[in-house]
Each structure stands twice: as structure tokens, then as C-alpha cells.
N, C-alpha and C positions, 0 to 999 in steps of 0.2 A: 587150398588158398590159392589165392590168384597170384601170380609173379608180377614184379613191378613192372609198369609199361616200359618197353624197348624203345629203339628210337622212332621206328615206323610209328607207333601209338602216338608217342610224342609229338610227332608232326601231324598228325591225323586228327588230332583232339581240337573239337571246333572253338572257337574263341567266345568269349561269354557275352551277351549282349550288351551289358554294361563296360565296354573297354574303358582302360586307363584312359586319360587325358592324353598322356603323351606315352611312348614306346619307342626304343631302337636298341640296336646291336652296336653299341658305343665303338667297341674296337674289337679286333681278331687278328689272330697271327697263325701260324703253325703251330704254335705251342698253347694256345687258348683264346678266351672271348672274355668281353664284357657285356652285359646288357642292363638297360635302366628302364624303369616304368614309374609314372607319376599318376597321381589319382587325386582330385580335390573332393572333399565331403563336408557335410554342414554338421560338423560335431568339435568339441573340442580336443585337442592332443590327449586329456586326460580321460575322455570318453573312448576315443580310438585306441588307446594303451590298454583298457579294460578288455577291449572285445580281442584285439591282440593276443591278449594270454590264453585264449582256448581256441586253438587251430581245429580242434575237433567240430568248430562251426562253421570255419570259413574256409580251411584248406581243402582242394577238390579232394575227394576221396577216388576220382580215378587214378589219382598219382598217389596210391598206396599199395602195399604189399598185399593187404587183407581185403581190399574193395568196402571197407569200414570205416567212415571218416569218424565213428566212435570211438574207435582205437587211438586216436592221436592225442599227445598231451604235450606240455610245453611248461619247463622249470624255469620260470623268468630270474634266473641269477646266475653269475659267472659260473661255469662248469655244468650249468644245468643242461637237459637235455631236451631237443625237441623229437620226441619219439614216438613208436607205435605198437602196441600191445598184438601180439599175436595171441586171439582167444579161438578156443574150439568147444564145442559141447560136449560134455561127458556127464553121463549119468542125468541127462536132463538140467544138468547147470554148466554155465558159459565161466571155464577158467583158464587162466592165463597159461599159453605153452611156449611163451616165446616172447621176443622183442625185437626191434630194428630202432636204430639210432639213424634218424636222419640228418640231423645237425646237430653241433654243441655251441652253446652261447658262449662267447667270449667277451661281449660286452655290454652293459646294462646302465642306460641313463634315464631313468622314467621323467617325464613323458615323451623324450626326446629322442634316443637312438636305442636300437636292438641289432646287435650284429652276433650272427652264427657262422661256423664253419662247417663245410660238410659238401659232399659231392654227391647231387640228389640224383634220384631216378637211375637211367641205365649209367650213368657216369660212376656211381657208387665202386663199380667192377674196375674201373679203370685207374691209373696211375696219376690221378689228376687230385687237386684240392682246389675247393671253391669257397668265396667269402660272401655272404648274403647281409647287407646291410640295410636295415630298415628305418629310416627316418621320419618324423612327425616334425612338422614347423606349423605353427598358428599361420593362419593366412586370413584375408578378409571373408567373413562369414562363415569359418571353419578350418581345417587344417588340410594342410597339403601332404599326402604321403607318398614317400619315396622309396622303391624297392631298387638296389643294385647288386648284381648277383657279377663275380669276378670269378672265372674258372681259369686253371692254369696246371700245365704238366702233360705227360703221355697219356693219349690215348687213343685207341683204334678207330675211334669214329671220325670221317672227314671233318675237320672244323667247320666248314664252309655248310654242312649239311647239321650238325647237332646245335651249332650256335643259333640259328631262327627257329629249332624246334623247341629248344629250351627257353629262349626268349618268349616264345608263345605262352609256355606252361608258368613262367614267372608272372606274366601278365595274366593268367588266369586266376592265380593266388591273389595279388593284390584287388584284381576286379570283387573276387568271393568276399575281400575285407570290406572293400569299401560299399558292396551293396549291402552286407551286415549291419555295418555301420550306420548308413542312410537310414535304413529298416527301422532300425532302433531310434534314429532321431526324429522318425516319422509317427513313431507310436505314440497313441495316445498318454499323455502323463499319468492319467489313472489307472493304466494298464498295467498287468504285473509285469515285470521286467524280468526276463531270463537271466538266470546265473552264468556267471562266465569263468567260473573254476576250472582249471586247466585240468583236461581229461576226464571232466564231468558232463553230463546232459541230462 
């Protein structure tokens, strides 16, 4: 099993080609930081929400414990889990052998706001808390998607180094979501649409 990406890998990960329209480390201090990313897509909030429910299709698998995006799933209700299955081949069959909670859902208002709490990546081993708020706002020709991730608490990483690294990773996830939404919007209406059932592909 691959270990979750550490700070060096976070910082080294390339930015996806379809970068968010706006990105920034909004604030930082010795005890935490806040980052914000936005992207415009040509789809309705309802359509974006449907894709959002399936992180196995858009969350970058390089930021996983198993290295396999098929293992991600998200239960879109308060108390629900953004989790990852740990699966192994046993006797020719792929069986569950563990799991990881990346974040927990704390607020859901379809198709407007999804809020989750959790320390992502190498921050999971630190004494910090993190809150990711995903907002969907109707705008001319589609939807404006906003990702805000706020982290605070004690960590052994220098904030000046971890903040821009995490900023880049959050931007990658929004880029992945936006690219998938735009691809679905561009697909022929007669084509068979992919299902967006959380945890399935």
C-alpha cells in the first residue's frame, strides 16, 4: 500500500492544465492558514452537485493512501464520511481490508453548500483541524464553484511551506471537479451518461 503523500510530494505535484479561475492563500499565521479557489463551469448547480457526490471520479488519486481513486466514496449527509477503502487481492478476489476517513460531512444544503471537516494528507498526523467549504453559486452561463479550506492548530510543518503546498492540492481537486463537469456538459445528449453513485464506477 502506498503511504499518503508527504509535504515534499504535496509541493512537487504538478498543477492540472485546467487551473481554477482564481486561487490564493487568503491568510496565514503561526497557527494556521486559509486557502481559496474558484472555477466557473458551464453546468447548473444541480449538475455540479451530482458530480460532486462521486469523488472517485474527480479527486486526484495521487492524494490517497491506496493510489487508487476507485476507493474514494462520499456519503452526502451530516455525519457522512468522505472515506477511502483499503482493498487487497485475496484468493483472486478484491476484498476490503481497512479504511481511511479523509473528512466528515457537517453541513449539506443541496445544491448550494457542502462542508466537511478533516486534516487532509500529511496534516492528518498533526494536531490540527481543517474545514473545507464547497459552495455552488448560479452565475451567467453556469455555476461558480468555490473551495475554501481553513486549517488551524499545532503542526510540525512550517506554515509558510505547508500552506502553499496544500493550496496547490486543493486547487488540483477543484480542477478535477471542473474538468469532469465541463466534460459531462460537452457530451452529446444522446450519449450514455456515467453514473455518479458515491463509491461506484
